[in-house]
N, C-alpha and C positions, 0 to 999 in steps of 0.2 A: 586692108586685112592683114596684118604681118605674119606668116607665119601659118599661111590658108596654102595649103597642099592645089599644085596644078597641074600633077605627074609625078610616075613611079616607072624606075626601070632598073633591072639588077645584071649586074655580072655574079660569073662566077661564088664570091666572095661576098657580095656588100649588094644592101640596097640603096639607090638613091632617090631622095624625097626631093624632087622640083619645087621650087615654094615662089608666089606669086609676088612676090620681092625681087626678084631673076637668082634665086641663090638654091645652089643645089648643095644636100646634105647628105653622107652617106653614111651606112649604121651597116656592122655587121650581119652578117645573114642569119649565124650563129644564135642571133638573137630574138630568131623568129624558127623555131623549129618547122611547125606548119610551113612551112612559105621555105623553106630551106629543103624540104623533104618535098613537096610539089613540081609539077615536070614545069618547063619552063611556057610553054601552054597556059594553064594554072592563071602562073603568077601574074600573064599579062591579061587576062582576063580579070580587072578591076574594076573599082567605081571607087567615084569623092563622091561625099556628099553633097547634097548645096549648098551649107554652108562652109565646106570644103575642110571640116574638122577630122572627119573620118576616111578611113583608109577599108573600103571593102571586097572582099574577097568568096562571092556567094558562093560557089562551088567547091569550095574549099571549109569554109564556116568559120573565116578567120577576120579579126577587125583592128585596125589599128588606131588609136587617136593620136592625131598628128599632135597639140599639145604636150599632152605625156611623152611623147616620143619627141617633141622637141627639149624638155624640162632634162630628159637626160642627153640628149648634146651639151648645152649648157653646163651642164653639171661635171660631165668628160673636158670640154674642153678647162674648166673651171680649176677641175683637178690636175690635169698637163700643165697650167699658166703656176701654179703651186710647186711643182716636179723642177717645172724650167729653174723657178723662183732660189732655189735649194740647191738645183744642180751647178748655178753660177751665181756663186757671191755677191754682193754690191764689193765693189774696187772702187778705189784702192780698202785694203783692210782698216780698218781702225786702230 
């Protein structure tokens, strides 16, 4: 299943989502105020649902839907691609 979560880890500013297809995707920790405010120990105590589509932190009452999170990543990548095309117009100019 594409987009199935197999792990999560953090640095000081990002949540890293490890996927079953071998990809790792990062998200700004600021997107998740509850996780940002949590201790490192609280962040590390998570569960992945059996269908691997939900991330759960029961101690701090935080849940993340993996497909929804990945849709934000796809939207962000599309916007960055559009901005890159604007920054570098076709060459040679017509």
